[in-house]
C-alpha positions as CSV (number, residue, x, y, z in Angstrom):
1,X,187.3,97.3,80.2
2,X,185.8,97.6,76.9
3,X,182.3,98.5,78.4
4,X,184.1,101.6,80.0
5,X,184.1,101.2,84.2
6,X,181.9,103.2,86.6
7,X,183.0,105.5,89.0
8,X,184.8,104.4,92.2
9,X,185.4,100.7,90.2
10,X,189.2,100.4,89.7
11,X,190.9,99.8,86.2
12,X,191.6,96.3,86.1
13,X,194.4,97.6,84.0
14,X,195.8,98.7,86.8
15,X,198.8,97.1,88.2
16,X,200.1,97.0,91.7
17,X,201.3,100.0,91.7
18,X,199.0,102.4,90.1
19,X,200.5,101.9,86.5
20,X,198.9,101.3,83.7
21,X,199.5,97.5,82.0
22,X,198.3,99.8,78.9
23,X,200.5,102.4,78.6
24,X,202.3,103.0,75.2
25,X,200.0,100.0,74.0
26,X,197.4,101.1,71.1
27,X,194.3,99.0,72.9
28,X,194.8,101.8,76.0
29,X,191.5,103.8,75.7
30,X,191.4,107.1,74.2
31,X,190.3,108.4,77.5
32,X,193.1,107.5,79.1
33,X,195.9,108.8,76.8
34,X,193.8,112.3,76.7
35,X,193.8,112.3,80.3
36,X,196.1,115.1,81.5
37,X,197.4,114.8,85.1
38,X,197.2,118.4,86.5
39,X,197.6,120.3,90.1
40,X,193.5,120.2,90.2
41,X,193.5,116.7,89.4
42,X,196.6,115.1,91.2
43,X,197.3,117.4,94.1
44,X,200.8,117.2,95.4
45,X,201.1,113.4,95.6
46,X,200.0,109.6,95.1
47,X,197.6,110.3,98.1
48,X,196.5,113.9,97.1
49,X,195.6,112.2,93.6
50,X,193.5,109.3,95.2
51,X,191.6,111.9,97.1
52,X,191.1,114.4,94.2
53,X,190.2,111.6,91.7
54,X,187.6,109.6,94.0
55,X,185.9,113.2,94.9
56,X,185.6,113.4,91.5
57,X,184.3,110.5,90.0
58,X,182.1,111.1,92.7
59,X,180.6,114.2,91.5
60,X,180.4,113.1,88.6
61,X,179.5,109.0,88.4
62,X,175.8,107.5,88.4
63,X,173.7,108.6,91.1
């Protein structure tokens, strides 16, 4: 996604298991490499992470 992605838009690089296809690849965007999956952002489970990340994207996205 050379132009980035909008809040709430699924990254085209995620596979069916929500894993990054570019993990470890030099083409992986720096913002993704810099992401720190802390408890306050990701919670205790995949389901919590999806809820928290969706809320964060909505709160910081374009109006």
